[in-house]
N, C-alpha and C positions, 0 to 999 in steps of 0.2 A: 458407765452411765450412754458409750457409745454404740454398745451392742444392744441393748435395750431400745435406743431409738431405731437401728437398722430393724431391729424386729419390726417397730411398729409402722414406720415409714421405709422400707425397703427400696422405694424409687428414687428418694432424695440422699440416703444415707448409705454409705460403705464404709463399713468397719478398717477397711484395707486402706484406704486414704490418709486415717489415721497413726499408722503405720509409719515409722522408718523405713530404710528400705532391709536393714536387719532383721525387720520383722518385730519393733518395739514399740512398744510408749513410752513415748519420751518427752519432757517437758521442758528443756536445755535448748541448748542454741542447736543443737542436732534433731530436733524434734522436727513433724513434718508441717508444711506451710498451713495442711487443713485444721491439724491439731490447733495452730498460733490462731489461727482466724474464725475458731470454735468460739461459740457464746460460751459456753463451757468453761475453755480456758483464762475467757477475758474476766468474768465474775468472779473466777477463783483467785484469779494473780492482780486485779485493778487495784492498783496503788502498792503493788508489795514489790515491786525495783523500790521503795521511798524507805523500805524497810531493813535495818540491821538488828537480825538477832543475835549476833554475837561478834564482839571485837575481832574477833579472829576470819569469819566469815566475813563476804562481801555482801554488799546489800543486793538482796532480792534470792537467798540462799534459802530453799526451800528444806529444813529438816529432816521432814520426813522421809526425801527423797532422794538426800541428799547431793542434790546438785544445784547450782543457778538459776536460774527462771531463763527462757529463750528471750522473753520480750518484755523489757522492765518497764516501758511505754506505752502501757495499754490504756487507748482510749474508749470512752464509751459513747454511741451514737443515740440510742433509744432508749436506754435504761440508764437511771443514778442512782450511787448508793445511797442507802437511808440510815443504816445501820448494821454495826459493824463491834464485836463484841473484843473486849481487850485482847483475846488470845486468838482471834481473828474463826474460832471456830464457827462461830454465826452472822452470815453477812444476809441483809436483807437490802434489795434491790426496788427502785421504783422506777414504773414505766415512764418516760416523759411524752409529754402531747407533741401528738405528730405535727410538724413544723412545714411538711415539706405537702399538704395536704390542704386542699380549699374545701371548708365548710360549707354547707348550702346554710339560708336560712330556712328556719323551719316554717312549712307552709300551713295555712286555716284547711282544716278538714273541710272536704266539700260537702254540704247540709244538703244537697240533691240530689245525691248518692243513694241506692239503696241498698241493701245488701243483697246477696243472693240467696235464692230461697235452695236450698238443698232436699235430696231426694232421701226419703225414710231410709235407714241403713247404708246409706253412703258412709265408707269409712274416710277418715281424715277429715271430716268437715264438720262445722258446730253449726247447729239450726241456731235459728232466734227464739224459737218455742221450747216450754219448758214443757217436758213428758210426766206426767204423774200416773203411777200405775196404782190402781188403788187395790186394796185387799178386805179381806175379812178383818172383823177386829175381834182380836182374841178373848175370850169370856174365863173371868175368873174362876176357878171350880171350889165348890162349896166343899167347906172339910166336915167331913161325916164321924159318926161318934168313934169309929172304930179307930180311927185314925190317934183319936185321944185317949182311946184306952191301950193302946200301944204302950208300955213301959218295960225300959229295958231293965233286963235280970241281972242282977248284981251276984 
């Protein structure tokens, strides 16, 4: 996922920041701070620290990666959990309403404003007139006696 994101947004995401000093991807206590703070990590391991998979393993033990996760108290700020399957294979999140933004009241459109006229052939603009291209109406051809005389040979 990190490699794909770096390919799409190379100025914002550097894969090397997600590696440990040894050059590994880790999710345990030795994971890089960038990995522990990533949205990908938080969405995967939200409430995972509360889960005990096996009585012989501590809470937050990831059986797939055979280690205890690094951050057991993941807090979500901008999203909330909407649904998680019983085996935690599918997790769906919902984006929270932005609490730190002031919403502007909707203004009524100005009726005195006239739409701008566009030049013919100008790209990226929509004109207010409908252009209808006239053409010739196709005439039906009359069937000839020769067409009905053709019978497929058996």
